[in-house]
VMD Tcl script that draws the C-alpha trace (Angstrom):
set ca {
  {0.00 0.00 0.00}
  {2.84 2.39 0.80}
  {5.57 0.87 -1.33}
  {6.48 4.10 -3.13}
  {6.40 6.30 -0.06}
  {9.55 4.72 1.38}
  {11.64 6.58 -1.19}
  {10.69 9.87 0.46}
  {11.54 9.27 4.10}
  {12.73 12.43 5.83}
  {10.42 14.70 3.82}
  {7.70 16.93 5.25}
  {5.03 15.78 2.80}
  {4.41 12.36 1.24}
  {3.63 11.68 -2.38}
  {0.10 11.71 -3.80}
  {-0.32 7.94 -3.35}
  {-0.03 8.22 0.43}
  {-2.55 11.03 0.70}
  {-4.94 9.21 -1.63}
  {-4.87 6.26 0.78}
  {-5.62 8.64 3.67}
  {-8.44 10.30 1.75}
  {-9.93 6.88 0.97}
  {-10.45 6.40 4.70}
  {-11.22 10.01 5.64}
  {-13.75 11.04 2.99}
  {-16.43 8.35 3.64}
  {-16.22 9.12 7.36}
  {-16.50 12.84 6.66}
  {-19.42 12.19 4.32}
  {-21.13 10.09 6.99}
  {-20.74 12.84 9.56}
  {-21.73 15.51 7.02}
  {-24.97 13.67 6.30}
  {-25.65 13.37 10.01}
  {-24.92 17.07 10.45}
  {-27.17 18.01 7.55}
  {-30.01 16.01 9.07}
  {-29.32 17.63 12.45}
  {-29.53 20.96 10.66}
  {-32.86 19.95 9.12}
  {-34.03 18.90 12.61}
  {-33.04 22.30 13.96}
  {-34.76 23.99 11.01}
  {-37.99 22.12 11.70}
  {-37.87 22.66 15.46}
  {-36.91 26.34 15.08}
  {-40.32 26.87 13.48}
  {-41.80 26.18 16.93}
  {-39.95 29.22 18.34}
  {-36.93 30.06 20.49}
  {-38.22 28.26 23.59}
  {-38.94 24.92 21.90}
  {-35.61 24.97 20.09}
  {-33.83 25.85 23.32}
  {-35.53 22.93 25.11}
  {-34.47 20.44 22.44}
  {-30.89 21.68 22.42}
  {-30.52 21.71 26.21}
  {-31.82 18.13 26.29}
  {-29.49 17.35 23.39}
  {-26.56 18.17 25.66}
  {-27.37 14.99 27.65}
  {-27.35 12.95 24.45}
  {-24.08 14.64 23.48}
  {-22.43 13.57 26.74}
  {-23.66 10.00 26.32}
  {-22.51 9.78 22.70}
  {-19.05 11.09 23.60}
  {-18.89 8.53 26.42}
  {-19.73 5.62 24.10}
  {-17.50 6.98 21.33}
  {-14.60 7.18 23.80}
  {-15.15 3.53 24.67}
  {-15.06 2.71 20.95}
  {-11.89 4.77 20.52}
  {-10.23 2.90 23.40}
  {-11.06 -0.48 21.90}
  {-10.17 0.85 18.47}
  {-6.59 1.59 19.52}
  {-6.10 -2.18 19.88}
  {-8.49 -3.16 17.09}
  {-6.45 -1.39 14.39}
  {-3.18 -2.88 15.60}
  {-4.62 -6.40 15.85}
  {-5.98 -5.89 12.34}
  {-2.52 -4.92 11.12}
  {-1.09 -8.02 12.82}
  {-3.88 -10.23 11.36}
  {-4.83 -11.35 14.89}
  {-8.56 -12.24 14.73}
  {-8.85 -13.29 18.38}
  {-7.37 -9.97 19.45}
  {-9.92 -8.15 17.27}
  {-12.76 -10.11 18.89}
  {-11.50 -9.18 22.34}
  {-11.35 -5.50 21.39}
  {-14.93 -5.69 20.08}
  {-16.11 -7.42 23.29}
  {-14.57 -4.59 25.27}
  {-16.56 -2.03 23.28}
  {-19.85 -3.86 23.77}
  {-19.44 -4.61 27.48}
  {-18.34 -1.11 28.44}
  {-20.83 0.51 26.06}
  {-23.77 -1.32 27.60}
  {-22.57 -0.38 31.09}
  {-22.58 3.27 29.96}
  {-26.27 2.98 29.06}
  {-27.24 2.68 32.77}
  {-26.49 6.28 33.85}
  {-28.01 7.53 30.58}
  {-31.28 5.78 31.45}
  {-31.25 7.28 34.96}
  {-30.84 10.81 33.64}
  {-33.53 10.42 30.97}
  {-36.15 8.76 33.17}
  {-35.45 9.43 36.85}
  {-33.88 12.91 37.06}
  {-34.33 14.74 33.72}
  {-35.56 18.09 35.05}
  {-33.02 18.23 37.86}
  {-30.11 17.53 35.49}
  {-31.31 19.86 32.72}
  {-31.83 22.70 35.19}
  {-28.04 22.88 35.70}
  {-27.79 23.98 32.06}
  {-30.09 26.96 32.61}
  {-28.94 28.56 35.86}
  {-29.68 32.28 35.59}
  {-31.67 31.98 32.35}
  {-34.71 34.25 32.42}
  {-36.95 31.67 30.69}
  {-35.60 28.50 32.28}
  {-38.91 26.97 33.41}
  {-40.48 27.21 29.95}
  {-37.36 25.77 28.32}
  {-37.24 22.92 30.87}
  {-40.83 21.96 30.09}
  {-39.89 21.38 26.46}
  {-36.57 19.72 27.26}
  {-38.09 17.14 29.60}
  {-40.68 16.13 26.97}
  {-37.83 15.49 24.55}
  {-35.34 13.68 26.77}
  {-37.87 11.20 28.24}
  {-38.43 9.77 24.76}
  {-34.74 9.77 23.84}
  {-34.30 7.17 26.59}
  {-35.40 4.47 24.12}
  {-32.46 4.92 21.76}
  {-29.73 4.13 24.32}
  {-29.12 0.41 23.67}
  {-29.67 0.33 19.87}
  {-27.43 3.35 19.33}
  {-24.68 1.86 21.53}
  {-24.60 -1.46 19.64}
  {-24.67 0.35 16.28}
  {-21.76 2.58 17.29}
  {-19.69 -0.42 18.42}
  {-20.19 -2.26 15.11}
  {-19.71 0.83 12.92}
  {-16.53 1.94 14.72}
  {-15.05 -1.57 14.45}
  {-15.65 -1.62 10.70}
  {-13.95 1.78 10.41}
  {-11.01 0.53 12.51}
  {-10.44 -2.04 9.75}
  {-10.69 0.60 7.03}
  {-14.17 -0.58 5.96}
  {-15.89 2.79 5.81}
  {-18.45 2.44 3.02}
  {-21.05 0.28 4.76}
  {-21.36 2.60 7.82}
  {-21.78 5.47 5.35}
  {-24.64 3.72 3.55}
  {-26.38 2.90 6.84}
  {-26.04 6.51 7.94}
  {-27.68 7.71 4.73}
  {-30.62 5.33 5.24}
  {-31.04 6.19 8.93}
  {-30.82 9.95 8.43}
  {-33.35 9.91 5.59}
  {-35.66 7.95 7.88}
  {-35.14 10.50 10.64}
  {-35.89 13.42 8.31}
  {-39.05 11.80 6.92}
  {-40.52 11.08 10.36}
  {-39.55 14.57 11.54}
  {-41.65 15.97 8.70}
  {-44.55 13.71 9.65}
  {-44.52 14.11 13.42}
  {-43.29 17.61 14.30}
  {-46.00 19.44 12.33}
  {-48.49 16.60 11.75}
  {-48.25 16.09 7.99}
  {-50.19 13.40 6.07}
  {-52.73 13.08 8.85}
  {-50.20 12.27 11.60}
  {-50.60 14.03 14.97}
  {-48.74 17.32 15.49}
  {-46.34 16.40 18.33}
  {-43.80 19.25 18.30}
  {-40.58 18.47 20.17}
  {-41.91 15.02 21.09}
  {-42.31 14.29 17.39}
  {-38.64 15.16 16.83}
  {-37.64 12.72 19.59}
  {-39.82 9.90 18.25}
  {-38.40 10.38 14.75}
  {-34.85 10.04 16.10}
  {-35.72 6.90 18.08}
  {-37.30 5.27 15.00}
  {-34.23 6.07 12.90}
  {-31.85 4.65 15.55}
  {-33.82 1.40 15.79}
  {-33.79 1.09 11.99}
  {-30.02 1.67 11.97}
  {-29.60 -0.94 14.70}
  {-31.54 -3.58 12.73}
  {-29.42 -3.01 9.60}
  {-26.14 -3.35 11.50}
  {-27.26 -6.49 13.34}
  {-28.43 -8.15 10.10}
  {-25.12 -7.30 8.43}
  {-23.21 -8.63 11.46}
  {-25.13 -11.91 11.38}
  {-24.80 -12.45 7.63}
  {-21.33 -11.09 6.80}
  {-19.61 -12.28 10.00}
  {-16.86 -9.61 10.15}
  {-13.42 -10.60 11.37}
  {-14.11 -9.18 14.84}
  {-17.48 -10.95 15.11}
  {-18.36 -13.71 17.57}
  {-21.46 -15.72 18.52}
  {-23.68 -14.56 21.39}
  {-22.67 -17.67 23.37}
  {-19.06 -16.40 23.25}
  {-19.92 -12.98 24.68}
  {-18.31 -13.66 28.04}
  {-15.13 -15.31 26.70}
  {-13.14 -12.31 27.85}
  {-9.35 -12.24 28.08}
  {-9.13 -10.57 31.48}
  {-5.55 -9.41 31.07}
  {-6.17 -7.79 27.67}
  {-9.52 -6.36 28.82}
  {-7.78 -4.75 31.78}
  {-5.01 -3.39 29.54}
  {-7.55 -1.80 27.20}
  {-9.44 -0.49 30.23}
  {-6.31 1.18 31.61}
  {-5.54 2.82 28.27}
  {-9.21 3.65 27.83}
  {-9.50 5.14 31.31}
  {-7.05 7.86 30.35}
  {-8.90 8.50 27.08}
  {-12.19 8.56 28.98}
  {-10.78 10.91 31.59}
  {-9.56 13.28 28.88}
  {-12.83 13.20 26.93}
  {-15.04 13.51 30.00}
  {-13.06 16.51 31.21}
  {-13.63 18.05 27.79}
  {-17.34 17.19 27.84}
  {-17.82 18.55 31.34}
  {-15.94 21.73 30.45}
  {-18.11 22.17 27.35}
  {-21.23 21.54 29.44}
  {-20.10 24.04 32.07}
  {-19.27 26.72 29.53}
  {-22.58 26.10 27.74}
  {-24.42 26.56 31.03}
  {-22.58 29.85 31.61}
  {-23.37 31.04 28.05}
  {-27.03 30.10 28.55}
  {-27.20 32.20 31.71}
  {-26.29 35.40 29.90}
  {-29.78 36.14 28.59}
  {-32.97 34.34 27.67}
  {-34.05 31.84 25.05}
  {-32.40 33.90 22.30}
  {-28.94 33.12 23.73}
  {-29.62 29.39 24.05}
  {-31.09 29.12 20.55}
  {-28.42 31.38 19.02}
  {-25.50 29.45 20.49}
  {-27.00 26.03 19.77}
  {-27.90 26.95 16.18}
  {-24.31 28.07 15.58}
  {-23.04 24.63 16.56}
  {-25.61 23.01 14.28}
  {-24.10 25.05 11.41}
  {-20.51 24.46 12.54}
  {-21.05 20.71 12.53}
  {-21.04 20.97 8.73}
  {-17.31 21.75 8.78}
  {-16.49 19.97 12.05}
  {-16.69 16.76 9.96}
  {-13.01 17.38 9.27}
  {-12.15 16.22 12.79}
  {-13.55 12.69 12.47}
  {-12.05 12.18 9.00}
  {-8.56 13.28 10.00}
  {-8.68 11.42 13.32}
  {-9.83 8.10 11.87}
  {-7.53 8.20 8.83}
  {-4.54 8.92 11.06}
  {-5.48 6.16 13.51}
  {-6.12 3.52 10.84}
  {-2.91 4.22 8.88}
  {-0.59 4.49 11.87}
  {-2.28 1.69 13.82}
  {-1.91 -0.75 10.95}
  {1.74 0.16 10.42}
  {2.53 -0.10 14.14}
  {0.71 -3.45 14.32}
  {3.01 -4.76 11.58}
  {6.00 -3.66 13.65}
  {7.33 -1.15 11.10}
  {8.21 1.62 13.56}
  {10.45 3.60 11.21}
  {7.69 3.89 8.62}
  {5.21 4.87 11.34}
  {7.57 7.65 12.43}
  {7.64 9.04 8.88}
  {3.90 8.64 8.37}
  {3.32 10.70 11.50}
  {5.15 13.64 9.90}
  {3.26 13.28 6.64}
  {-0.11 13.07 8.35}
  {0.47 16.10 10.57}
  {1.70 18.17 7.63}
  {-1.31 17.19 5.57}
  {-3.69 18.01 8.42}
  {-2.18 21.49 8.75}
  {-2.90 22.26 5.09}
  {-6.36 20.72 5.35}
  {-7.19 22.84 8.41}
  {-6.34 26.03 6.54}
  {-8.62 25.03 3.66}
  {-11.45 24.38 6.12}
  {-11.49 28.05 7.15}
  {-12.99 28.93 3.77}
  {-15.52 26.13 4.10}
  {-16.52 27.48 7.50}
  {-17.06 31.00 6.20}
  {-19.24 29.61 3.40}
  {-21.59 27.94 5.88}
  {-22.66 31.36 7.23}
  {-24.88 31.51 4.14}
  {-27.06 28.79 5.74}
  {-27.88 30.89 8.83}
  {-30.76 33.02 7.44}
  {-32.05 30.14 5.34}
  {-32.24 27.53 8.09}
  {-32.90 29.70 11.14}
  {-34.79 32.64 9.63}
  {-37.68 32.10 12.02}
  {-35.54 32.71 15.11}
  {-35.25 36.16 16.67}
  {-32.76 38.66 15.24}
  {-30.70 38.52 18.44}
  {-30.36 34.74 18.09}
  {-29.30 35.08 14.44}
  {-26.62 37.65 15.30}
  {-25.12 35.34 17.92}
  {-25.25 32.43 15.48}
  {-23.41 34.28 12.68}
  {-20.69 35.59 15.00}
  {-20.06 32.16 16.48}
  {-19.80 30.45 13.07}
  {-17.20 32.98 11.89}
  {-15.23 32.59 15.12}
  {-15.23 28.78 14.97}
  {-14.14 28.89 11.32}
  {-11.02 30.83 12.30}
  {-10.08 28.15 14.83}
  {-10.26 25.30 12.30}
  {-6.49 25.07 11.50}
  {-5.65 24.65 15.20}
  {-8.49 22.22 15.88}
  {-7.80 19.97 12.89}
  {-4.12 19.83 13.82}
  {-4.98 19.04 17.47}
  {-7.18 16.13 16.37}
  {-4.35 14.75 14.23}
  {-1.90 15.06 17.13}
  {-4.29 13.20 19.45}
  {-4.80 10.48 16.82}
  {-1.03 9.98 16.46}
  {-0.58 9.56 20.21}
  {-3.54 7.19 20.64}
  {-2.62 5.05 17.61}
  {0.37 3.81 19.61}
  {-1.47 3.62 22.91}
  {-0.10 6.89 24.33}
  {-3.31 7.96 26.01}
  {-1.37 9.80 28.71}
  {-0.78 12.79 26.43}
  {-4.42 13.81 26.51}
  {-4.87 12.99 30.18}
  {-1.77 14.78 31.45}
  {-1.71 17.78 29.14}
  {-5.09 18.46 27.54}
  {-7.12 17.60 30.65}
  {-4.78 19.40 33.04}
  {-4.90 22.61 31.00}
  {-8.69 22.33 30.93}
  {-9.04 21.66 34.67}
  {-6.53 24.15 36.03}
  {-6.70 26.95 33.44}
  {-9.76 26.82 31.20}
  {-12.48 26.02 33.76}
  {-11.29 28.63 36.31}
  {-11.00 31.14 33.46}
  {-14.54 30.63 32.20}
  {-15.94 30.77 35.76}
  {-14.10 34.02 36.49}
  {-15.13 35.62 33.20}
  {-18.69 34.40 33.59}
  {-19.03 35.63 37.17}
  {-17.09 38.89 37.18}
  {-17.62 40.28 33.65}
  {-20.55 41.15 31.42}
  {-18.90 40.16 28.14}
  {-21.07 38.52 25.51}
  {-21.19 34.71 25.17}
  {-19.34 35.00 21.84}
  {-16.40 36.88 23.37}
  {-16.39 34.51 26.32}
  {-16.07 31.60 23.88}
  {-13.16 33.35 22.11}
  {-11.14 33.91 25.28}
  {-11.59 30.31 26.41}
  {-10.68 28.75 23.04}
  {-7.45 30.72 22.73}
  {-6.03 28.09 25.09}
  {-6.21 25.57 22.25}
  {-3.26 27.35 20.63}
  {-1.23 26.56 23.74}
  {-2.27 22.90 23.50}
  {-0.89 22.65 19.95}
  {2.57 23.61 21.22}
  {2.39 21.32 24.27}
  {1.28 18.35 22.13}
  {4.13 19.01 19.68}
  {6.71 18.81 22.46}
  {5.09 15.65 23.89}
  {4.98 13.80 20.54}
  {8.70 14.40 19.99}
  {9.33 12.06 22.94}
  {7.82 9.24 20.78}
  {6.01 7.47 23.59}
  {3.38 6.62 20.97}
  {5.83 4.63 18.80}
  {4.83 1.16 20.07}
  {3.54 -2.15 18.73}
  {0.75 -3.07 21.17}
  {0.15 -6.55 19.72}
  {3.33 -7.97 21.25}
}
mol new
graphics top color blue
foreach p $ca { graphics top sphere $p radius 0.5 }
foreach p [lrange $ca 0 end-1] q [lrange $ca 1 end] { graphics top cylinder $p $q radius 0.2 }
display resetview
């Protein structure tokens, strides 16, 4: 696959063949996430027609789903570190063990999600609206939404475990096709149930939740049927579910614990900052900020593509034991991600054209916040794309300590105190508050660069 690239060791950029192989992995993943983001945008468009309060309720409740999805995705990433290397080493039993890890830990993660959705939804959501002048009205809508989203926990978890394992092996087309089918299903039922088209009842935010649950169950059925018929290399029979290699499971858990710690610190910091933004006004702030992220997700697809392509390429090479080639590929991948991040700035600016089209029914204050945030996030794309590539390099070789000891520590001891101080002692707008907090990501780029030079990631985990 990389035969010709060996002639260029020591160079900053690889030849076209290498980047074509990276694009082959990255583009389907980016397309999958783009389709999901487009459907999310359509969801927001449909819900925005119900007004600022309904949209705010859906997006506050969506923060719970966001935390859960990041939790499960982190579990999949942890298992994927080993999955890609076992794939490179052609070790099928190792791949099965990595897949078991994803399923077991993913299903455990469903338990707290159920508790939040069913037992304590209003209490948990209220933390996101401290100081908001319309919090009670927003909470009424949010609770309606999150109680129904409870039903998608298990099917979504199983689907994510199967889809991520296929991507770990470089098989990215099938998850893309399933995403297209599921998102079209979601959009169709949104149209039927939010406004009551074709004789269906008009259910508002509850209709949006039901549509999502139906789409997730449909996605789950497709993945399970494929798993049963195609029998992927990581697959095993239900009777073999508990044939767990305790030593390997514990090793993945230790590596994964650091990844989980890093990601959960990030999620909690994002949740905290969102709560502080939401407290700086009424429903217009909540809807304006949340709509900006719905737009930004159209160019945030770059993160998943770069991260997965880097992990698959380096993981496979490390699994084969070719450490010198992995060292060179790391340079090529980081250089390519830097160029790609710069190009994504233009893409981000272009998405501002969607703001009046998709969210024209929101208040003018909400639209102003949305536009400003999209422009700001576009300018950060080079740094963010590069950071994702740096994290992928470290985790491909099992160096999960980089994120835990640097990223998380900066977040805990600098970012969180900063946002609390600015939120409590200043009257700056939520957009400016976001800017000051995200400037710390430029510091992280430098810290990650120094860490990666120590080459703690340059390891074959299959031995």
